[in-house]
N, C-alpha and C positions, 0 to 999 in steps of 0.2 A: 244777362249774367253780371252786372259787378252791382245794381241793384239789387238782383237776389240773395249775393255772399251776404250786401250790408243788410240786409233782414232776416237772412239766418243768424246771424252774428247777434243782432239788437233781440233773438229768440233763443238767443241763450246756445243756440247750434252752432258748435266750429268744429264740427268732426262727426266721422263718422259713429254710432248707436253703439261699438264695440269700443269705442275707445282709440283702437287705431290712429296716426297720425300718417300726414303721404305729404312727399313735396308738391304734389296739386291745392291743400288746403292752406301750407304756408301763405305760397305763392297767392294761394286767390285772398286772407288779407292781408298779406301786405299792400294790395293792390286797394282793398277800399282806406288801408290807412294813409296810405300815398293821395289818392283822388280825394276823399274827405277831408284832410287833414292840409289839403294844400288851396281849394277849399278856401276855407275857413280866415287859414295864413293871406287868403290875398284880401279878401272880406277885412282881415284883423289892417292892413298894407293902407283900406281903403281913407284912414283919417288923412293922408298924404297928398288922399287925390285931391280928397274932397276942398280939401282947406290950403296947401300949394300946390296944385296942380302936376305930382310927381308920382309919372305912372311906371318908371322903374320901383318907388320900396312897395310895390303891389305884388313885384314880379319876387324880391325880395324877400318878403312875406311869404307868399308862397311855398316858395323852398323849403326855407326856413319851421314853419310849425311841423312836417311832420320832423325832420333834423330833428328839433325840440323830443318829441317826445320818441326817437328809435334809440338817439343818444342817453338818454338818461337810461332808458332801456337798458342798452348795452353797457352803457358803468355799472347799472344796480345788478348785472344778469349774474358775475362771476360769483361776489356773494350770495345768491341765493340758488344754485347751482352746490357749493360749498354744505350750504345749510341743507338743504337736501339729501345730500351725501350722509353730513351726520347721521339723520335723525332717520338715517336708512330707507331712503322713502325717491333714490337715484332712478330704479328703475321706471320708477312715475312720472321723467323730468320729462320725459319730450311732448306726456300730456300737459303736463305744469306749462309747460314754458309757451304749448299752443294755448291754452286760457289766459296768461299772461296777456301774452298776442292779440286776441280776440277781442280785451279786454282792452286794448292801445285802439284795438279799430272803431270800438264804440265808442269809446271818446270823439273819436276823431266825429263822427257819424252826429254825438248830439250836439256839442259846439254846434256843426255845417247847419242844427235845425232851431241855434241858437242867434243865426248869421244876421238876423233880423234885425231884435233887440240889438246885434253892436251896431247894425250901421243907423239904424236911430238915434239910439245914445246920439256916438258923433254930431246927426244934420242936429238933435237940439245943442249939445254945448259943443263946446269948439277948444277949450280946455282941456292942454297934453297929458298933465299927469293926471288929468280925471278920467280921461278916457285911456291912461295903462292902468288904474284899477278897476277899472270896470274891463277889462278884458284878464286883472287877475280875477277878480269876483266871478267871469265865466267858467274860468279853467276850474276853480274850490270848485265849482258847485257842479259841472259839467263832471270831474274828479268824480264826485260821491258819488250821482249817480251812476259812473259807470261801475262801480264798488260791487254794486246791487246784478250789472251782471258776471261778474267775474265771481259771485257767490254762487248764481244758476249756471254758470258754466262749470266749478270748479266743482260740485258738488258729488259728483259721481267718485270723486278722489278724494274727499273729504269723506263718501261712505265708506267707501275701503280701507279710509288709517284717517284717522280723527289727529295725525299732527299733523296732516298739511295744512290745520286752519294756523297755524305754528311758523311756518312755513311764508305762506299767504299776510297774516300779518306784518311780520315780519319784511315783506318783499313793501305794502304801501309802508309804511315807516321807511324805508332805505328810500326808496322812492321818489317821497316827495324831495325828497329834501334834497337829492340830486335835481331833481328837475325845475325845483325853484333857481338853484343856483345857476344850473347848466340857461335857465329861461336868463337871467342875467348876463351869461358869456356872453349868448345870440345877440342880442338888444343890438339895432330900435329893429319892434316886428310891426309900429305904429310908423313910426316917425315923427323925429324931431325937429320942427322947423326954422329952429333957429342955427344947424348944425347938416350937414352938407349930406347927402344922401349917400349912403356906402352899405356895405352886404353888414359888415365888423365895426364899434366902435372901435374906435383906436385908444382904448382904455378899458376894453373889453372887461378889464378883471379884478374882480374888486366882489364887497361882499354883499348877496342880495335881499338879506334880512334886517342889515343897517340900512340900508335905498328905500327901502319898500314903509321903515319907520318916516326914513326923513318927509316920502313922498306923501302918505297921510296926516301926519304933523304938519302942514303944509297945507294941503287942504281945510282944514280946520285950526 
């Protein structure tokens, strides 16, 4: 059943043909998100196991990967709701919400399909900062691919009212901004071998964008 729902999401089907949404549909989408999100999160944490024999980091990373997506989703949702209301799209909000959530689930499926590449990178390179940058690229590329899914799922809404394009574009901008910062707050996902294994860093708060520039500068 879970794999069937995942296949439906990848094919751009996230609900009934008439556009109705039910609790069962939302529950199925969330189940896919949690399962594949935990799967890729566990793979991210394998770096600590390969080079530091830290099993606990795998569990932490498996929990935090879907948490990252849902926290970013929840923080961005109030703005999306208000924007839909201001543009007169309030009646379509539940359908739009389902499309966004299905895209999140699709993102986790794409990430999981790239898990062998992540593991191959870990085995080939033992540089911690390189592992961080590689996962950032994987997340970025998967997020871009997931937008194709968002367009497919949202096509009926856009055909009904072209103003949905505005709300979806605004969502992508806000979500990307929040998601990058949330990823920094919830670190570590990979596990620095020079630091103790912990769910969150003691200095969790900071600027993700400045740190990303520092990591890239350090590599080159």
